[in-house]
Every structure is written in C-alpha cells, then in structure tokens.
C-alpha positions as CSV (number, residue, x, y, z in Angstrom):
1,M,-0.1,-0.2,0.1
2,I,1.4,3.2,-0.8
3,A,0.9,6.3,1.7
4,G,3.1,8.8,0.3
5,R,2.5,11.5,-2.1
6,Y,3.1,11.5,-5.9
7,F,4.8,14.0,-8.0
8,E,2.0,15.6,-9.1
9,E,0.8,16.6,-5.5
10,F,3.8,18.5,-4.7
11,T,3.3,22.2,-5.3
12,V,6.2,24.8,-5.8
13,G,6.4,27.1,-3.0
14,E,5.0,24.7,-0.8
15,V,6.4,24.2,2.7
16,L,6.3,20.8,4.6
17,V,7.3,21.3,8.1
18,T,8.0,18.0,10.2
19,G,7.5,17.2,13.8
20,R,10.0,17.8,16.4
21,R,13.0,15.7,18.2
22,T,15.0,16.5,21.3
23,I,18.8,15.8,20.5
24,D,20.4,14.0,23.8
25,G,23.6,12.6,24.9
26,G,22.2,9.1,24.3
27,D,21.7,10.0,20.3
28,V,25.4,11.3,20.1
29,S,26.7,8.1,22.1
30,R,24.6,5.8,19.6
31,F,25.8,7.9,16.4
32,A,29.5,7.8,17.6
33,G,29.4,4.0,17.8
34,L,27.7,3.7,14.8
35,T,29.7,5.5,12.7
36,G,33.1,5.3,14.4
37,D,33.3,9.4,14.8
38,F,34.6,9.5,18.3
39,N,35.7,13.2,17.7
40,P,36.3,14.4,21.4
41,L,33.8,17.4,20.5
42,H,31.2,15.3,20.7
43,I,32.1,12.6,23.8
44,D,34.6,14.0,25.8
45,A,33.0,16.9,28.0
46,E,36.3,18.0,29.5
47,F,37.8,18.5,25.8
48,A,34.5,20.1,24.7
49,R,34.7,22.8,27.5
50,T,37.7,24.1,25.9
51,T,36.1,24.7,22.7
52,P,34.3,27.6,21.2
53,F,31.1,26.0,22.1
54,G,31.7,25.4,25.8
55,E,30.1,21.9,25.7
56,R,29.6,18.9,23.7
57,V,27.6,19.3,20.7
58,A,25.9,16.7,18.4
59,H,27.7,15.6,15.0
60,G,26.8,17.7,12.0
61,I,25.9,14.4,10.2
62,L,23.8,13.3,13.2
63,T,21.8,16.3,12.6
64,L,21.3,15.3,8.9
65,A,20.3,12.0,9.8
66,V,17.6,13.1,12.1
67,S,16.4,15.4,9.3
68,N,15.9,12.4,6.9
69,G,14.2,10.4,9.6
70,Q,12.0,13.4,10.4
71,Q,10.8,13.6,6.6
72,N,10.0,10.1,6.2
73,L,8.2,10.2,9.6
74,G,6.2,12.7,8.0
75,G,4.8,10.4,5.5
76,W,5.2,12.2,2.5
77,F,7.5,9.6,0.8
78,A,6.3,6.3,1.9
79,G,6.3,4.2,-1.1
80,T,6.7,6.9,-3.7
81,T,10.1,7.7,-3.5
82,L,11.9,6.0,-6.0
83,A,15.7,7.7,-5.3
84,L,17.4,10.2,-3.2
85,L,19.4,12.2,-6.2
86,G,21.3,14.3,-4.2
87,L,22.0,16.5,-1.4
88,D,23.6,20.1,-2.4
89,R,25.0,23.0,-0.8
90,L,25.0,21.2,2.6
91,K,25.8,23.8,5.5
92,F,25.9,23.6,9.2
93,T,25.5,26.8,10.3
94,T,24.8,26.8,14.0
95,P,25.5,23.9,16.9
96,V,23.2,21.6,17.8
97,K,23.5,21.3,21.6
98,F,22.5,18.2,24.1
99,G,18.7,19.1,24.8
100,D,18.0,21.2,21.5
101,T,15.0,20.3,19.7
102,V,14.8,20.0,16.0
103,H,12.5,20.2,13.4
104,T,12.7,20.1,9.6
105,E,11.1,22.5,7.0
106,M,11.0,21.6,3.5
107,T,10.2,24.2,0.6
108,V,9.6,22.7,-2.6
109,T,11.4,24.8,-5.3
110,Q,10.9,22.7,-8.5
111,T,9.0,19.9,-9.9
112,R,10.2,18.6,-13.5
113,P,8.9,15.2,-15.1
114,S,11.6,12.6,-15.9
115,S,12.8,11.4,-19.2
116,K,10.5,8.4,-18.0
117,P,6.8,8.7,-18.0
118,D,6.2,7.2,-14.5
119,R,8.4,9.2,-12.4
120,G,9.3,13.0,-11.9
121,V,12.3,14.9,-9.7
122,V,11.1,17.7,-7.0
123,V,13.8,19.5,-5.3
124,F,13.4,21.1,-1.8
125,D,15.2,23.8,-0.2
126,V,15.7,22.1,3.2
127,A,16.2,23.9,6.8
128,V,16.5,22.0,9.8
129,R,15.6,24.4,12.9
130,N,16.1,24.3,16.6
131,Q,13.6,25.5,19.1
132,R,14.6,29.2,19.1
133,G,14.1,29.2,15.0
134,E,17.6,29.3,14.3
135,A,18.7,27.2,11.2
136,V,21.0,24.7,12.5
137,C,21.6,22.9,9.0
138,T,20.4,23.8,5.3
139,Y,20.8,22.0,1.9
140,Q,18.9,21.5,-1.4
141,E,17.6,17.8,-1.7
142,T,16.6,16.5,-4.9
143,V,14.4,13.2,-5.1
144,L,12.8,11.1,-7.6
145,M,9.4,10.3,-7.5
146,R,6.7,8.1,-8.6
147,R,4.0,9.7,-10.7
148,K,0.3,8.7,-10.3
149,P,-0.4,5.6,-12.0
C-alpha cells in the first residue's frame, strides 16, 4: 500500500514541516558508536569545555540523519520515493547542543518530469531549525518520485 505523495501532489512554493525531536547525549553516543566518529568535541565533556562551544555538541551528520528521519516520519515519501538523487549546498550553520529540539522545514522549489513517464523530480530547499527558530543545517534535496498511475 502506498501512503506517500506522488510527484503531481507537490506544488512549487509549498512548505512541508516535520514533527520535532530533542537531541540528547544518548543519540550522540549511539551515533558515534555506529559511525566510528569519536571526535572529542562530541564525546569528551572536558575537551568540549575548551572549545568555542563550551560543551559537547551533536555531530553535524547526526543532525542531517535526524532530518532525513523526520522527513520519512512525515509520510510524504512512503512508497512513492524511488531515489534520493542528491544533497547539495549542505551547510551546518549553528551547533546542535544536547537538549536542543529540532524540526525540518522543506520548501518545494522545483518539480520537473523525468525522461521516463512514470516518475518526476522534486527539489526542496531544506532548513533544520532548533527550538529558537535558528537554522542549524541547510541544504538542497533532490528526490525522484513516482507519478500517479
């Protein structure tokens, strides 16, 4: 059963907003273990106190992964996404600190049919924002979507 939206159901200018998620130390520890990224900025509180942030912060790539999960939890892509074609212009603009709550805002900037009649491309400008509304991560996401049968 397909629950997601088809290519034709996305409108340029439309903004999709996900639910929120609070990032904590457990998330960072699990991500470090999964990826092998044990940079002391993320896992060593004493080291992190000596940095400009003054405390441990989440991995940027963890923030990106959480954004991807939030998008999928939104249901827009369930069964209708064929491929993630690209992430471009990725920037981590503000550190995510333990206890920050993030959500993802996706603005549809382009829709175009594919060379194959059963699919189309949707391009989003994406901003991951913290509880203060600050963008912590921004990027452009290009997705290959099914067209309506």
